[in-house]
C-alpha positions in Angstrom: 152.1 164.1 118.0 155.2 161.9 115.8 155.1 158.1 115.1 158.0 156.8 115.6 158.9 153.3 116.1 161.3 151.5 119.2 162.7 148.2 118.3 163.9 146.0 121.5 166.5 144.0 121.1 166.4 141.2 123.2 169.6 138.6 123.9 168.7 135.5 122.7 170.6 132.1 124.6 173.8 132.1 122.4 174.1 135.3 121.4 177.3 135.8 119.1 179.8 138.5 119.9 180.5 138.7 116.2 176.9 140.2 115.0 178.0 143.4 117.3 180.1 145.3 114.8 177.8 144.2 111.7 175.1 145.3 114.1 176.2 148.9 114.4 177.1 149.1 110.5 173.6 148.5 109.8 172.4 151.0 112.4 174.8 153.9 110.6 173.5 153.0 107.7 170.1 154.0 108.8 171.9 157.0 110.3 172.5 158.3 107.5 169.6 157.1 105.4 168.1 159.8 108.5 165.6 156.5 109.8 167.4 156.9 113.0 167.1 158.6 115.8 168.7 157.2 118.7 170.0 153.9 119.7 171.5 152.3 123.1 172.7 149.2 124.8 171.2 147.9 128.2 173.8 148.1 130.7 173.0 144.8 131.9 173.8 143.7 128.4 171.0 141.8 128.0 170.3 143.9 125.1 169.3 147.6 123.7 166.7 149.5 121.5 166.7 152.1 118.6 164.1 154.9 117.8 163.6 154.8 114.0 161.9 157.5 113.2 160.5 158.9 109.2 159.4 155.3 108.6 155.6 155.1 107.1 154.3 152.4 108.3 154.6 149.7 110.9 155.2 146.8 108.4 157.7 148.7 107.4 159.7 149.7 110.7 159.4 145.6 111.0 160.2 145.5 107.5 163.6 147.3 108.4 164.0 145.7 111.7 164.2 142.2 109.9 167.3 142.8 108.1 168.8 143.3 111.2 171.8 140.8 111.8 170.8 140.9 115.0 167.5 139.3 113.8 169.1 137.5 110.9 171.3 135.8 112.9 168.6 134.7 115.9 171.6 136.7 118.0 168.5 138.5 119.0 165.1 138.6 119.9 163.6 142.6 117.9 160.4 143.5 119.0 159.0 146.6 117.1 156.4 148.9 118.5 154.7 152.2 117.3 155.3 155.1 119.6 152.6 158.1 119.0 155.5 161.1 121.0 155.2 164.4 121.7 
């Protein structure tokens, strides 16, 4: 079993479109660091999710998500779930 962390991002009222490019750059940095397994948006445009891997704890996963421009700007509400996958 491998522990991963699922970060759910749900758009907040007043979502800012200008935060998308910085968010994508943030995800690119996580991918380059080997911490991002996959990412994608919901087809109804209400938000999206990304999957962290190689992160030692839920607290660290939450700290990473807190640095996401979506969270910093308040454009989305991010929740982090520990996910035990097989």
